[in-house]
NUGU-385821 format. One record per residue (C-alpha): x, y, z; residue number from 1. Coordinates in nm, 2 decimals, always signed. Example, Ala and Ser with C-alpha at 12.3 -4.5 7.8 and 13.67 -1.06 7.14 Angstrom:
2
<r u="+1.23" v="-0.45" w="+0.78" i="1"/>
<r u="+1.37" v="-0.11" w="+0.71" i="2"/>
//
This chain:
340
<r u="-1.51" v="+3.67" w="+14.88" i="1"/>
<r u="-1.42" v="+3.41" w="+15.17" i="2"/>
<r u="-1.16" v="+3.17" w="+14.97" i="3"/>
<r u="-1.20" v="+2.80" w="+14.92" i="4"/>
<r u="-1.05" v="+2.59" w="+15.07" i="5"/>
<r u="-0.88" v="+2.21" w="+14.92" i="6"/>
<r u="-1.31" v="+2.12" w="+14.95" i="7"/>
<r u="-1.56" v="+2.40" w="+14.80" i="8"/>
<r u="-1.30" v="+2.42" w="+14.48" i="9"/>
<r u="-1.46" v="+2.55" w="+14.16" i="10"/>
<r u="-1.61" v="+2.21" w="+13.97" i="11"/>
<r u="-1.41" v="+2.20" w="+13.67" i="12"/>
<r u="-1.59" v="+2.23" w="+13.39" i="13"/>
<r u="-1.70" v="+2.06" w="+13.18" i="14"/>
<r u="-1.97" v="+2.04" w="+13.48" i="15"/>
<r u="-2.28" v="+1.76" w="+13.43" i="16"/>
<r u="-2.57" v="+1.87" w="+13.62" i="17"/>
<r u="-2.88" v="+1.67" w="+13.72" i="18"/>
<r u="-3.21" v="+1.68" w="+13.86" i="19"/>
<r u="-3.27" v="+1.35" w="+14.07" i="20"/>
<r u="-3.69" v="+1.38" w="+14.10" i="21"/>
<r u="-3.90" v="+1.09" w="+14.19" i="22"/>
<r u="-4.05" v="+1.00" w="+13.89" i="23"/>
<r u="-3.78" v="+1.19" w="+13.66" i="24"/>
<r u="-3.45" v="+1.28" w="+13.57" i="25"/>
<r u="-3.32" v="+1.63" w="+13.42" i="26"/>
<r u="-2.96" v="+1.74" w="+13.26" i="27"/>
<r u="-2.79" v="+1.94" w="+13.15" i="28"/>
<r u="-2.39" v="+2.00" w="+13.05" i="29"/>
<r u="-2.24" v="+2.36" w="+13.13" i="30"/>
<r u="-1.91" v="+2.32" w="+12.94" i="31"/>
<r u="-1.72" v="+2.74" w="+13.08" i="32"/>
<r u="-1.88" v="+2.96" w="+13.32" i="33"/>
<r u="-1.99" v="+3.20" w="+13.01" i="34"/>
<r u="-2.15" v="+2.92" w="+12.84" i="35"/>
<r u="-2.61" v="+2.84" w="+12.78" i="36"/>
<r u="-2.65" v="+2.50" w="+12.89" i="37"/>
<r u="-2.66" v="+2.25" w="+12.62" i="38"/>
<r u="-3.07" v="+2.04" w="+12.78" i="39"/>
<r u="-3.14" v="+1.70" w="+12.70" i="40"/>
<r u="-3.46" v="+1.55" w="+12.70" i="41"/>
<r u="-3.64" v="+1.41" w="+13.05" i="42"/>
<r u="-3.55" v="+1.08" w="+13.12" i="43"/>
<r u="-3.84" v="+0.87" w="+13.27" i="44"/>
<r u="-3.61" v="+0.69" w="+13.62" i="45"/>
<r u="-3.85" v="+0.40" w="+13.56" i="46"/>
<r u="-3.73" v="+0.38" w="+13.23" i="47"/>
<r u="-3.37" v="+0.27" w="+13.40" i="48"/>
<r u="-3.25" v="+0.03" w="+13.63" i="49"/>
<r u="-2.97" v="+0.23" w="+13.74" i="50"/>
<r u="-2.82" v="+0.68" w="+13.75" i="51"/>
<r u="-2.57" v="+0.57" w="+13.55" i="52"/>
<r u="-2.76" v="+0.38" w="+13.31" i="53"/>
<r u="-2.92" v="+0.73" w="+13.20" i="54"/>
<r u="-2.59" v="+0.88" w="+13.24" i="55"/>
<r u="-2.45" v="+0.71" w="+12.99" i="56"/>
<r u="-2.79" v="+0.71" w="+12.73" i="57"/>
<r u="-2.82" v="+1.04" w="+12.79" i="58"/>
<r u="-2.36" v="+1.17" w="+12.74" i="59"/>
<r u="-2.41" v="+1.01" w="+12.38" i="60"/>
<r u="-2.62" v="+1.30" w="+12.26" i="61"/>
<r u="-2.36" v="+1.51" w="+12.39" i="62"/>
<r u="-2.00" v="+1.57" w="+12.21" i="63"/>
<r u="-1.87" v="+1.76" w="+12.51" i="64"/>
<r u="-1.76" v="+1.50" w="+12.82" i="65"/>
<r u="-1.74" v="+1.61" w="+13.15" i="66"/>
<r u="-1.54" v="+1.63" w="+13.38" i="67"/>
<r u="-1.72" v="+1.69" w="+13.69" i="68"/>
<r u="-2.10" v="+1.65" w="+13.81" i="69"/>
<r u="-2.30" v="+1.85" w="+14.05" i="70"/>
<r u="-2.59" v="+1.61" w="+14.09" i="71"/>
<r u="-2.96" v="+1.68" w="+14.28" i="72"/>
<r u="-3.16" v="+1.41" w="+14.42" i="73"/>
<r u="-3.44" v="+1.37" w="+14.57" i="74"/>
<r u="-3.43" v="+1.21" w="+14.97" i="75"/>
<r u="-3.12" v="+1.29" w="+15.20" i="76"/>
<r u="-2.77" v="+1.26" w="+15.13" i="77"/>
<r u="-2.57" v="+1.04" w="+15.33" i="78"/>
<r u="-2.29" v="+0.80" w="+15.31" i="79"/>
<r u="-2.08" v="+0.67" w="+14.99" i="80"/>
<r u="-2.48" v="+0.52" w="+14.90" i="81"/>
<r u="-2.72" v="+0.71" w="+14.79" i="82"/>
<r u="-3.13" v="+0.64" w="+14.80" i="83"/>
<r u="-3.34" v="+0.85" w="+14.62" i="84"/>
<r u="-3.63" v="+0.83" w="+14.81" i="85"/>
<r u="-3.95" v="+0.77" w="+14.61" i="86"/>
<r u="-3.72" v="+0.56" w="+14.32" i="87"/>
<r u="-3.53" v="+0.27" w="+14.34" i="88"/>
<r u="-3.25" v="+0.46" w="+14.22" i="89"/>
<r u="-2.95" v="+0.50" w="+14.42" i="90"/>
<r u="-2.66" v="+0.73" w="+14.32" i="91"/>
<r u="-2.30" v="+0.54" w="+14.40" i="92"/>
<r u="-2.04" v="+0.85" w="+14.31" i="93"/>
<r u="-1.74" v="+0.62" w="+14.37" i="94"/>
<r u="-1.85" v="+0.41" w="+14.12" i="95"/>
<r u="-1.95" v="+0.71" w="+13.86" i="96"/>
<r u="-1.56" v="+0.79" w="+13.87" i="97"/>
<r u="-1.49" v="+0.47" w="+13.82" i="98"/>
<r u="-1.64" v="+0.40" w="+13.49" i="99"/>
<r u="-1.83" v="+0.75" w="+13.37" i="100"/>
<r u="-1.43" v="+0.91" w="+13.31" i="101"/>
<r u="-1.65" v="+1.17" w="+13.58" i="102"/>
<r u="-1.38" v="+1.24" w="+13.85" i="103"/>
<r u="-1.56" v="+1.51" w="+14.04" i="104"/>
<r u="-1.86" v="+1.46" w="+14.19" i="105"/>
<r u="-2.11" v="+1.66" w="+14.39" i="106"/>
<r u="-2.41" v="+1.51" w="+14.54" i="107"/>
<r u="-2.67" v="+1.75" w="+14.71" i="108"/>
<r u="-3.09" v="+1.81" w="+14.84" i="109"/>
<r u="-3.28" v="+1.83" w="+14.48" i="110"/>
<r u="-3.46" v="+2.15" w="+14.72" i="111"/>
<r u="-3.15" v="+2.33" w="+14.77" i="112"/>
<r u="-3.12" v="+2.33" w="+14.41" i="113"/>
<r u="-3.49" v="+2.48" w="+14.42" i="114"/>
<r u="-3.36" v="+2.68" w="+14.70" i="115"/>
<r u="-3.09" v="+2.82" w="+14.42" i="116"/>
<r u="-3.20" v="+2.87" w="+14.22" i="117"/>
<r u="-3.54" v="+3.14" w="+14.36" i="118"/>
<r u="-3.22" v="+3.35" w="+14.48" i="119"/>
<r u="-3.19" v="+3.46" w="+14.13" i="120"/>
<r u="-3.53" v="+3.46" w="+13.96" i="121"/>
<r u="-3.63" v="+3.68" w="+13.70" i="122"/>
<r u="-3.98" v="+3.85" w="+13.76" i="123"/>
<r u="-4.10" v="+3.70" w="+13.38" i="124"/>
<r u="-4.05" v="+3.31" w="+13.55" i="125"/>
<r u="-4.24" v="+3.33" w="+13.89" i="126"/>
<r u="-4.59" v="+3.41" w="+13.88" i="127"/>
<r u="-4.68" v="+3.63" w="+14.23" i="128"/>
<r u="-5.00" v="+3.57" w="+14.42" i="129"/>
<r u="-5.05" v="+3.81" w="+14.72" i="130"/>
<r u="-4.79" v="+4.16" w="+14.77" i="131"/>
<r u="-4.52" v="+4.14" w="+14.64" i="132"/>
<r u="-4.13" v="+4.26" w="+14.83" i="133"/>
<r u="-3.82" v="+4.49" w="+14.76" i="134"/>
<r u="-3.66" v="+4.34" w="+15.00" i="135"/>
<r u="-3.39" v="+4.21" w="+14.80" i="136"/>
<r u="-3.16" v="+4.00" w="+15.02" i="137"/>
<r u="-3.42" v="+3.88" w="+15.29" i="138"/>
<r u="-3.48" v="+3.49" w="+15.40" i="139"/>
<r u="-3.68" v="+3.27" w="+15.13" i="140"/>
<r u="-3.88" v="+2.99" w="+15.16" i="141"/>
<r u="-3.96" v="+2.72" w="+14.89" i="142"/>
<r u="-4.16" v="+2.46" w="+14.90" i="143"/>
<r u="-4.28" v="+2.23" w="+14.56" i="144"/>
<r u="-4.50" v="+1.97" w="+14.53" i="145"/>
<r u="-4.49" v="+1.73" w="+14.30" i="146"/>
<r u="-4.38" v="+1.31" w="+14.35" i="147"/>
<r u="-4.32" v="+1.43" w="+14.75" i="148"/>
<r u="-4.32" v="+1.71" w="+14.92" i="149"/>
<r u="-4.00" v="+1.93" w="+14.87" i="150"/>
<r u="-3.89" v="+2.20" w="+15.11" i="151"/>
<r u="-3.60" v="+2.44" w="+15.16" i="152"/>
<r u="-3.52" v="+2.76" w="+15.30" i="153"/>
<r u="-3.24" v="+3.02" w="+15.13" i="154"/>
<r u="-3.12" v="+3.30" w="+15.41" i="155"/>
<r u="-2.85" v="+3.51" w="+15.32" i="156"/>
<r u="-2.56" v="+3.64" w="+15.50" i="157"/>
<r u="-2.16" v="+3.73" w="+15.45" i="158"/>
<r u="-2.22" v="+3.77" w="+15.06" i="159"/>
<r u="-2.39" v="+3.49" w="+14.99" i="160"/>
<r u="-2.71" v="+3.30" w="+14.97" i="161"/>
<r u="-2.70" v="+2.95" w="+15.25" i="162"/>
<r u="-2.94" v="+2.67" w="+15.14" i="163"/>
<r u="-3.09" v="+2.53" w="+15.35" i="164"/>
<r u="-3.21" v="+2.13" w="+15.32" i="165"/>
<r u="-3.46" v="+1.91" w="+15.54" i="166"/>
<r u="-3.78" v="+1.70" w="+15.50" i="167"/>
<r u="-4.05" v="+1.97" w="+15.61" i="168"/>
<r u="-4.29" v="+1.78" w="+15.38" i="169"/>
<r u="-4.26" v="+1.51" w="+15.65" i="170"/>
<r u="-4.38" v="+1.74" w="+15.88" i="171"/>
<r u="-4.76" v="+1.68" w="+16.06" i="172"/>
<r u="-5.10" v="+1.82" w="+15.88" i="173"/>
<r u="-5.37" v="+1.86" w="+16.10" i="174"/>
<r u="-5.77" v="+1.93" w="+16.03" i="175"/>
<r u="-5.93" v="+2.18" w="+16.19" i="176"/>
<r u="-6.23" v="+2.33" w="+16.06" i="177"/>
<r u="-6.55" v="+2.09" w="+16.09" i="178"/>
<r u="-6.52" v="+1.99" w="+15.75" i="179"/>
<r u="-6.11" v="+1.87" w="+15.77" i="180"/>
<r u="-6.28" v="+1.65" w="+16.05" i="181"/>
<r u="-6.56" v="+1.47" w="+15.87" i="182"/>
<r u="-6.21" v="+1.40" w="+15.52" i="183"/>
<r u="-5.99" v="+1.30" w="+15.82" i="184"/>
<r u="-6.05" v="+0.97" w="+15.93" i="185"/>
<r u="-6.07" v="+0.89" w="+15.56" i="186"/>
<r u="-5.69" v="+0.95" w="+15.55" i="187"/>
<r u="-5.48" v="+0.65" w="+15.60" i="188"/>
<r u="-5.21" v="+0.75" w="+15.82" i="189"/>
<r u="-4.86" v="+0.60" w="+15.85" i="190"/>
<r u="-4.75" v="+0.46" w="+16.24" i="191"/>
<r u="-4.99" v="+0.70" w="+16.36" i="192"/>
<r u="-5.01" v="+1.01" w="+16.20" i="193"/>
<r u="-5.10" v="+1.22" w="+15.90" i="194"/>
<r u="-4.80" v="+1.45" w="+15.77" i="195"/>
<r u="-4.82" v="+1.72" w="+15.52" i="196"/>
<r u="-4.69" v="+1.53" w="+15.22" i="197"/>
<r u="-4.93" v="+1.26" w="+15.22" i="198"/>
<r u="-5.21" v="+1.52" w="+15.12" i="199"/>
<r u="-4.96" v="+1.79" w="+14.99" i="200"/>
<r u="-4.77" v="+1.57" w="+14.64" i="201"/>
<r u="-4.96" v="+1.41" w="+14.35" i="202"/>
<r u="-5.02" v="+1.11" w="+14.51" i="203"/>
<r u="-5.13" v="+1.33" w="+14.82" i="204"/>
<r u="-5.46" v="+1.52" w="+14.56" i="205"/>
<r u="-5.52" v="+1.12" w="+14.53" i="206"/>
<r u="-5.58" v="+1.06" w="+14.90" i="207"/>
<r u="-5.70" v="+1.38" w="+14.97" i="208"/>
<r u="-6.00" v="+1.33" w="+14.67" i="209"/>
<r u="-6.09" v="+0.97" w="+14.78" i="210"/>
<r u="-6.13" v="+1.11" w="+15.15" i="211"/>
<r u="-6.37" v="+1.33" w="+15.04" i="212"/>
<r u="-6.60" v="+1.13" w="+14.77" i="213"/>
<r u="-6.59" v="+0.88" w="+15.07" i="214"/>
<r u="-6.66" v="+1.15" w="+15.31" i="215"/>
<r u="-6.96" v="+1.23" w="+15.11" i="216"/>
<r u="-7.05" v="+0.88" w="+15.07" i="217"/>
<r u="-7.00" v="+0.81" w="+14.72" i="218"/>
<r u="-6.71" v="+0.60" w="+14.48" i="219"/>
<r u="-6.46" v="+0.76" w="+14.34" i="220"/>
<r u="-6.49" v="+0.80" w="+14.01" i="221"/>
<r u="-6.16" v="+0.96" w="+13.91" i="222"/>
<r u="-5.81" v="+0.72" w="+13.89" i="223"/>
<r u="-5.54" v="+0.99" w="+13.84" i="224"/>
<r u="-5.46" v="+1.29" w="+13.96" i="225"/>
<r u="-5.43" v="+1.55" w="+13.63" i="226"/>
<r u="-5.84" v="+1.34" w="+13.59" i="227"/>
<r u="-5.92" v="+1.49" w="+13.91" i="228"/>
<r u="-5.76" v="+1.89" w="+13.90" i="229"/>
<r u="-5.88" v="+1.90" w="+13.53" i="230"/>
<r u="-6.26" v="+1.81" w="+13.62" i="231"/>
<r u="-6.20" v="+2.01" w="+13.92" i="232"/>
<r u="-6.08" v="+2.33" w="+13.66" i="233"/>
<r u="-6.29" v="+2.30" w="+13.46" i="234"/>
<r u="-6.55" v="+2.22" w="+13.69" i="235"/>
<r u="-6.73" v="+1.91" w="+13.58" i="236"/>
<r u="-6.67" v="+1.69" w="+13.94" i="237"/>
<r u="-6.84" v="+1.86" w="+14.27" i="238"/>
<r u="-6.60" v="+1.65" w="+14.43" i="239"/>
<r u="-6.32" v="+1.69" w="+14.23" i="240"/>
<r u="-6.38" v="+2.10" w="+14.28" i="241"/>
<r u="-6.43" v="+2.01" w="+14.66" i="242"/>
<r u="-6.07" v="+1.82" w="+14.68" i="243"/>
<r u="-5.86" v="+2.08" w="+14.47" i="244"/>
<r u="-5.99" v="+2.37" w="+14.71" i="245"/>
<r u="-5.89" v="+2.21" w="+15.05" i="246"/>
<r u="-5.49" v="+2.10" w="+14.81" i="247"/>
<r u="-5.47" v="+2.51" w="+14.82" i="248"/>
<r u="-5.59" v="+2.54" w="+15.12" i="249"/>
<r u="-5.40" v="+2.27" w="+15.25" i="250"/>
<r u="-5.06" v="+2.39" w="+15.11" i="251"/>
<r u="-5.10" v="+2.72" w="+15.18" i="252"/>
<r u="-5.09" v="+2.63" w="+15.56" i="253"/>
<r u="-4.76" v="+2.48" w="+15.51" i="254"/>
<r u="-4.63" v="+2.74" w="+15.34" i="255"/>
<r u="-4.74" v="+2.93" w="+15.61" i="256"/>
<r u="-4.58" v="+2.73" w="+15.89" i="257"/>
<r u="-4.23" v="+2.74" w="+15.69" i="258"/>
<r u="-4.28" v="+3.08" w="+15.61" i="259"/>
<r u="-4.28" v="+3.13" w="+15.98" i="260"/>
<r u="-4.03" v="+2.94" w="+16.02" i="261"/>
<r u="-3.74" v="+3.12" w="+15.85" i="262"/>
<r u="-3.90" v="+3.44" w="+15.84" i="263"/>
<r u="-3.90" v="+3.41" w="+15.51" i="264"/>
<r u="-4.01" v="+3.77" w="+15.42" i="265"/>
<r u="-3.85" v="+3.73" w="+15.10" i="266"/>
<r u="-4.16" v="+3.51" w="+14.99" i="267"/>
<r u="-4.28" v="+3.21" w="+14.99" i="268"/>
<r u="-4.21" v="+2.98" w="+14.59" i="269"/>
<r u="-4.37" v="+2.75" w="+14.55" i="270"/>
<r u="-4.23" v="+2.48" w="+14.32" i="271"/>
<r u="-4.34" v="+2.23" w="+14.09" i="272"/>
<r u="-4.55" v="+2.13" w="+13.82" i="273"/>
<r u="-4.81" v="+2.08" w="+14.03" i="274"/>
<r u="-4.83" v="+2.45" w="+14.11" i="275"/>
<r u="-4.80" v="+2.60" w="+13.75" i="276"/>
<r u="-5.08" v="+2.34" w="+13.64" i="277"/>
<r u="-5.32" v="+2.45" w="+13.98" i="278"/>
<r u="-5.28" v="+2.87" w="+13.90" i="279"/>
<r u="-5.62" v="+2.93" w="+13.87" i="280"/>
<r u="-5.63" v="+2.74" w="+14.22" i="281"/>
<r u="-5.40" v="+2.94" w="+14.39" i="282"/>
<r u="-5.53" v="+3.25" w="+14.26" i="283"/>
<r u="-5.90" v="+3.21" w="+14.47" i="284"/>
<r u="-5.91" v="+3.37" w="+14.74" i="285"/>
<r u="-5.86" v="+3.00" w="+14.96" i="286"/>
<r u="-5.41" v="+2.99" w="+14.92" i="287"/>
<r u="-5.33" v="+3.36" w="+15.05" i="288"/>
<r u="-5.63" v="+3.36" w="+15.35" i="289"/>
<r u="-5.50" v="+3.03" w="+15.48" i="290"/>
<r u="-5.12" v="+3.12" w="+15.43" i="291"/>
<r u="-5.19" v="+3.44" w="+15.62" i="292"/>
<r u="-5.40" v="+3.29" w="+15.95" i="293"/>
<r u="-5.17" v="+3.27" w="+16.15" i="294"/>
<r u="-5.27" v="+3.46" w="+16.52" i="295"/>
<r u="-5.10" v="+3.63" w="+16.63" i="296"/>
<r u="-4.92" v="+3.67" w="+16.39" i="297"/>
<r u="-5.19" v="+3.78" w="+16.08" i="298"/>
<r u="-5.13" v="+4.11" w="+16.00" i="299"/>
<r u="-4.72" v="+3.97" w="+15.92" i="300"/>
<r u="-4.82" v="+3.73" w="+15.67" i="301"/>
<r u="-5.02" v="+3.97" w="+15.48" i="302"/>
<r u="-4.69" v="+4.12" w="+15.46" i="303"/>
<r u="-4.46" v="+3.81" w="+15.26" i="304"/>
<r u="-4.50" v="+3.74" w="+14.92" i="305"/>
<r u="-4.58" v="+3.39" w="+14.74" i="306"/>
<r u="-4.51" v="+3.34" w="+14.42" i="307"/>
<r u="-4.55" v="+3.02" w="+14.22" i="308"/>
<r u="-4.22" v="+2.99" w="+13.99" i="309"/>
<r u="-4.35" v="+2.89" w="+13.61" i="310"/>
<r u="-3.89" v="+2.86" w="+13.58" i="311"/>
<r u="-3.91" v="+2.50" w="+13.33" i="312"/>
<r u="-3.57" v="+2.35" w="+13.43" i="313"/>
<r u="-3.54" v="+2.62" w="+13.78" i="314"/>
<r u="-3.34" v="+2.30" w="+13.96" i="315"/>
<r u="-3.14" v="+2.30" w="+13.71" i="316"/>
<r u="-3.08" v="+2.69" w="+13.60" i="317"/>
<r u="-3.01" v="+2.69" w="+14.02" i="318"/>
<r u="-2.73" v="+2.51" w="+14.00" i="319"/>
<r u="-2.55" v="+2.62" w="+13.74" i="320"/>
<r u="-2.60" v="+2.90" w="+13.90" i="321"/>
<r u="-2.41" v="+2.80" w="+14.15" i="322"/>
<r u="-2.14" v="+2.67" w="+13.92" i="323"/>
<r u="-2.02" v="+2.95" w="+13.74" i="324"/>
<r u="-2.01" v="+3.08" w="+14.00" i="325"/>
<r u="-1.97" v="+2.91" w="+14.36" i="326"/>
<r u="-1.81" v="+3.18" w="+14.58" i="327"/>
<r u="-2.18" v="+3.30" w="+14.59" i="328"/>
<r u="-2.40" v="+3.10" w="+14.75" i="329"/>
<r u="-2.27" v="+2.90" w="+15.09" i="330"/>
<r u="-2.29" v="+2.50" w="+14.94" i="331"/>
<r u="-2.14" v="+2.36" w="+15.21" i="332"/>
<r u="-2.00" v="+2.03" w="+15.07" i="333"/>
<r u="-1.82" v="+1.80" w="+15.29" i="334"/>
<r u="-1.93" v="+1.50" w="+15.32" i="335"/>
<r u="-2.12" v="+1.51" w="+15.02" i="336"/>
<r u="-1.88" v="+1.57" w="+14.73" i="337"/>
<r u="-1.60" v="+1.32" w="+14.61" i="338"/>
<r u="-1.30" v="+1.30" w="+14.42" i="339"/>
<r u="-1.06" v="+1.10" w="+14.15" i="340"/>
//
């Protein structure tokens, strides 16, 4: 195993572990490398002015005072003040160290945490769609439609799993079929383009539903993403059904693109709440057909498996794996770790 230098020495136990999304924040504490994680109730980010306030209230429920923290957050990690992409919180590690009694803080991208989670995911925590893979160390990718659309890769080299974060959810998404061309004019571009995240996430589902209704010349009657998916899965609203079918198709297209970028022969994993909720739609032919439709590489794409992550706290599990065995992962910490 490679030797650890000062910058990537193990985080001292006990460790506060956090998965900070645009809507929800999830926390746990790992007392030591052999301990079970102590999980806490899900925090609604809108209910707290700052992440520090949320952490204080969370720690009131525990008898363990953490010495360090590893936080996965939605957005790129740069500088001493780290804003989240889809909520008003700003992570300030120096303030945490000064005010929360924590001496060591590591902040990474939330989809690095999802990538850590898929390194060792058990069969009973995933639902396979398509052919399963027996290649234990082949590259993998994770794609997560939720509040936004997160993407990360996972590469195995030098006896380590290396997560590769990025902002792949913001790649362009364009029309291919005649029906797409009818719908696309009703999607609102941002600075002249339609990104994958504008269609493949919670609010993207709403955007797509409204565009389908506009293309059909009818007034939309469903308000929330859950309403759309519930009616679609129940077969009680024609536009909702088409919306969900198209959502699965477009997710398949983007997942296939990501598979080719990372040459993810070890599989593409769909994480987050939405894929679990729409699993019946993803198990229909449209998702895999769109995933594999990458001529001239269709035959290769047929060999790449896709999985829906069903672990309820996958990111926290991935972060705990890193906290317990940091030398098993090539996680870059430079510029993302603060110490007292």
